[in-house]
C-alpha positions in Angstrom: 118.5 126.2 84.0 117.9 123.8 86.9 120.3 120.9 87.3 118.2 117.7 87.7 120.4 114.9 89.7 121.0 111.6 88.2 119.0 110.1 90.9 115.7 112.0 89.5 115.3 109.1 86.8 112.0 109.6 84.9 109.7 106.9 85.6 112.3 105.6 88.3 114.3 103.8 85.8 117.2 101.8 87.4 116.1 103.0 90.8 116.0 100.1 93.5 113.0 100.9 95.6 113.3 97.6 97.8 114.8 94.5 98.4 112.9 91.4 97.7 113.1 87.6 97.7 109.8 87.0 95.6 111.1 87.2 92.1 113.8 89.1 89.7 115.0 89.5 86.2 118.0 87.4 86.3 120.5 87.1 83.1 118.1 86.3 80.3 115.4 84.7 82.4 112.8 85.4 84.9 113.1 83.6 88.5 110.2 83.1 91.2 111.6 82.3 94.5 114.9 80.8 92.8 113.2 78.8 89.9 113.4 79.8 86.5 110.3 80.8 84.7 111.1 77.8 81.8 111.3 75.3 84.9 108.1 76.5 86.7 106.3 76.7 83.2 107.2 73.2 82.3 107.0 71.3 85.7 104.4 73.2 87.8 100.9 74.1 87.6 99.2 77.2 88.7 98.3 76.4 92.2 102.0 75.2 93.1 103.2 78.4 91.8 101.1 80.6 94.1 101.8 78.2 97.0 105.4 78.9 95.8 105.2 82.6 96.0 103.4 82.9 99.3 105.5 80.7 101.3 109.0 80.4 99.6 109.0 76.8 98.7 107.4 74.3 96.6 104.6 72.5 98.1 104.8 68.5 98.9 101.8 66.4 97.8 100.1 66.6 101.1 100.5 70.4 101.1 99.3 71.0 97.4 96.4 68.8 98.2 95.3 71.0 100.8 96.3 74.3 99.4 94.0 73.1 96.4 91.0 72.3 98.4 91.5 75.4 100.2 91.2 77.4 97.1 88.4 75.4 95.7 86.3 75.9 98.7 86.2 79.6 97.7 85.3 79.3 94.2 81.5 79.8 94.8 80.9 83.4 95.1 78.8 84.7 98.1 75.0 85.3 97.1 75.4 89.1 97.9 78.0 89.5 95.0 75.3 88.8 92.5 73.4 92.0 92.0 76.7 93.7 92.2 78.2 91.9 89.4 74.9 92.2 87.5 74.9 96.2 88.2 78.6 96.7 86.8 78.2 94.5 84.2 75.7 96.8 82.6 77.6 100.0 82.7 79.7 101.2 79.8 82.8 101.1 82.1 86.2 99.4 81.1 86.2 96.0 81.9 89.1 96.5 84.5 87.0 99.3 86.1 84.3 96.9 86.6 86.8 94.4 88.3 88.0 97.0 90.3 84.4 98.0 91.6 83.4 94.2 92.5 86.8 93.5 94.4 86.4 96.5 96.4 83.0 95.6 97.3 84.0 91.9 97.7 86.3 93.2 100.6 83.6 95.0 102.2 82.0 91.9 103.2 85.0 90.7 105.2 84.5 91.6 109.0 88.2 90.7 109.4 89.5 93.2 106.4 92.0 95.1 108.7 93.8 91.9 110.1 97.5 92.5 108.7 98.7 89.3 110.2 100.6 86.9 107.7 97.9 84.2 108.4 95.0 87.1 108.1 96.2 88.1 104.8 96.8 84.7 103.2 93.2 83.5 104.5 92.0 86.7 102.6 94.4 85.8 99.6 93.0 82.4 99.4 89.6 83.6 99.2 90.2 86.5 96.6 92.7 84.5 94.6 89.9 81.9 93.9 87.1 84.2 93.6 88.8 86.6 90.9 88.3 83.9 88.2 84.7 83.5 88.9 84.3 87.1 89.3 85.8 87.9 86.0 83.6 84.9 84.2 80.4 86.3 85.8 81.0 90.0 84.6 81.9 88.8 81.3 78.8 86.4 80.9 76.3 89.1 82.4 77.8 91.5 79.6 76.6 88.9 76.9 73.3 88.3 78.4 74.4 84.9 79.8 74.1 83.7 83.3 77.1 82.4 85.2 78.2 78.9 85.6 79.1 77.3 88.8 82.5 75.9 89.7 83.2 72.3 89.4 84.9 71.2 92.5 88.1 69.2 92.0 89.1 71.0 88.9 91.9 73.7 88.6 91.6 77.2 88.6 92.5 77.4 84.8 90.0 74.3 84.1 87.0 76.2 86.0 88.1 79.6 84.6 87.8 78.5 80.8 84.4 76.7 81.7 83.0 79.2 83.5 83.6 82.3 81.0 83.1 80.3 77.9 80.3 77.5 79.1 82.5 74.9 77.4 84.7 72.5 79.3 88.4 72.8 78.1 90.3 70.2 76.6 93.4 68.9 78.4 95.6 70.7 76.0 93.5 74.2 76.4 93.6 73.6 80.3 97.5 73.1 80.1 98.0 76.2 77.9 95.9 78.5 80.1 97.5 77.2 83.2 100.8 77.8 82.0 99.8 81.2 81.0 98.6 81.9 84.5 102.2 80.8 85.8 104.1 83.2 83.4 101.8 86.2 84.4 101.9 85.3 88.4 104.8 87.9 89.3 107.2 90.0 87.6 109.5 91.9 90.1 108.6 95.5 90.7 106.3 96.4 88.0 103.8 99.5 88.1 100.8 97.6 89.6 103.2 95.3 92.1 104.9 98.7 92.9 101.5 100.1 93.7 100.4 97.2 95.7 103.5 97.7 97.8 103.0 101.5 98.2 99.4 101.0 99.5 100.5 98.3 101.8 103.1 100.3 103.3 100.8 102.6 104.7 99.4 99.5 106.4 96.1 99.7 104.7 94.0 96.8 104.1 94.6 93.8 101.9 91.6 94.6 99.4 92.6 98.1 99.4 96.2 97.0 98.2 94.6 94.5 95.6 92.1 97.2 94.4 94.9 100.0 93.8 97.0 97.0 92.1 94.3 96.6 89.7 93.7 100.4 88.9 97.6 100.2 87.7 97.1 97.2 85.8 94.3 98.7 83.8 96.6 101.1 82.2 97.2 100.4 78.4 101.1 100.7 79.0 101.0 97.9 81.5 98.4 95.0 81.3 96.2 96.3 78.6 98.8 95.6 75.9 97.9 92.1 74.8 94.3 93.4 73.6 96.0 96.3 71.5 98.0 93.4 69.9 94.9 91.8 68.4 93.6 95.2 67.4 97.0 95.8 65.6 96.9 92.3 63.8 93.4 93.2 62.7 94.4 96.6 61.4 97.4 95.2 59.7 94.9 92.8 58.1 97.2 90.1 56.3 100.9 88.8 56.3 101.6 90.7 53.0 100.9 93.9 54.6 103.2 93.5 57.7 106.5 94.8 56.2 104.8 98.1 55.0 103.3 98.5 58.7 106.7 97.9 60.4 108.4 100.5 57.8 105.8 102.9 58.5 106.1 102.5 62.4 109.8 102.5 62.5 109.9 105.7 60.0 107.3 107.6 62.1 108.2 106.6 65.4 104.9 104.7 66.2 104.5 102.3 69.0 104.3 98.5 67.9 102.3 96.8 70.8 103.8 94.0 72.5 107.1 95.0 71.5 110.1 96.0 73.6 110.5 96.1 77.6 111.8 98.5 79.9 114.0 95.5 81.6 114.5 92.8 79.2 117.1 93.8 76.4 117.6 90.3 74.8 113.9 89.1 74.8 111.2 88.2 77.3 111.5 84.6 78.1 107.5 84.3 78.8 107.3 85.4 75.0 109.3 82.7 74.2 107.5 79.8 76.0 104.2 81.3 74.6 105.5 81.7 71.2 106.5 77.6 71.3 103.2 76.6 72.7 100.8 78.8 70.9 101.3 77.6 67.4 99.6 74.1 67.6 96.1 75.6 69.4 96.5 78.4 66.7 96.3 75.9 63.9 93.1 74.4 65.5 91.5 77.7 65.9 92.2 78.6 62.2 94.6 81.5 63.5 97.5 80.3 62.1 97.7 83.4 59.8 97.8 85.5 63.0 100.7 83.5 64.3 102.8 83.8 61.1 102.2 87.7 61.2 103.7 88.1 64.7 106.6 86.0 64.2 107.2 88.6 61.1 106.5 91.5 63.1 109.1 90.2 65.5 111.5 89.4 63.0 111.3 92.9 61.6 111.3 94.9 64.8 114.5 93.0 66.0 116.2 93.7 62.6 115.4 97.4 62.2 115.1 98.3 65.7 117.1 95.7 68.1 113.5 95.1 70.2 112.2 91.8 71.2 108.5 90.8 71.9 107.2 90.8 75.7 104.8 88.4 77.1 101.7 90.4 75.7 102.9 90.0 72.2 101.8 86.2 72.2 99.2 86.1 75.2 96.6 88.2 73.5 96.8 85.5 70.6 96.5 82.6 72.7 93.7 83.9 74.7 91.8 84.6 71.2 92.7 81.0 70.1 91.0 79.9 73.4 87.9 81.5 72.5 88.4 84.3 74.9 87.3 87.8 74.4 89.9 90.7 73.8 88.0 93.0 76.6 88.6 90.1 78.9 92.4 89.9 78.5 93.4 92.4 81.3 91.0 90.8 84.0 92.7 87.5 83.0 95.7 89.2 83.8 94.7 90.2 87.4 93.4 86.5 87.7 97.1 85.6 87.7 98.8 88.3 89.0 96.8 88.5 92.3 98.9 85.9 93.4 102.5 87.7 93.0 100.6 90.9 94.5 100.0 88.7 97.5 103.6 87.6 97.8 104.9 90.9 97.4 102.4 92.8 100.1 103.2 89.8 102.4 106.9 90.7 102.0 106.2 94.5 102.6 104.2 93.8 105.7 106.9 91.7 107.1 109.5 94.5 107.0 107.7 97.6 106.5 108.4 101.2 106.1 106.4 103.6 104.5 107.3 104.8 101.0 107.8 108.4 100.8 110.2 109.5 98.1 110.9 113.1 97.2 110.1 115.0 94.1 113.1 117.2 92.7 111.3 120.5 92.2 111.8 122.8 89.0 109.4 125.5 89.8 109.9 128.9 91.0 110.5 129.8 94.7 110.1 133.7 94.6 106.6 134.5 93.8 104.4 137.0 96.1 100.8 137.0 96.3 98.9 139.9 95.0 95.7 141.2 95.8 92.7 139.6 93.9 91.9 142.8 92.0 95.1 142.9 90.7 95.6 139.5 89.2 
């Protein structure tokens, strides 16, 4: 039997692939550029967090005003995007497949797509970070037979997204909750989509290819699609009194409970704790308090029976549902936030690049001989 070396960990678990100053899981929290996620969620908006991730420091008032103005200038989509968005919306493809195609086309319109200078990448990133929300909202509305809604100048990315996708201006509470969700999802160390973005960037491909590849990785239900499946799970369970039986069956038969457990967090995801606390009031207002109660019970049961804690997807799907968003839009919303982290990681990769080229530990035969085709 071939002895596989310990370094050939399945899924690259515990393998250090690069050094980074962007984000890390430290002790029991998540840190962006030295700041805890709890501190950022309470005191900073999404635009401030994006600036921090891209520049390594929080902006002062003048810098933040200028950055917000830059982003706001890119919220209106080019007219050339309209037929593309209409076309992809008509297909039966997954929502992330539609987004992937739209972003790829968006990059084709950039005559400076191959510019990999830090300034060039940041300029493209500002355009695409601003455009990702309107693109997601437009596809969603076209799917429903509705027309896109124009952005409102001077409003935040969070405010504009909720207004554009729902056709209803958000309250201050809704804007704050969604803005916080964007902050919480902005970056997360070397997750699958981020690693994908860095691998593609390491080939010195263009920024849009990096982001399109990352979107493809985020599409997978084991990564970005879990929050949608949490809502499916809640509807399958049906009511609070059926939770314990559902968990008993899942534990007995080794079934996966969506939104529970994390490869790295062993003492709970701090982002889940924040969303759990913030979501209760809006769930009450939306008539979804029973779902919140069910999630809390699932969390208690899984911690008691398996020692597993919820991840960020466990409560984010319920937050988005309470905000009036469709489950099929949940994963694209993840991308609306995570593009900020992908960009920071791409900038870091470009600054000290070496192409990723790991080895595979071969376990196949080495002594076969070709036989003539008439004897096979």
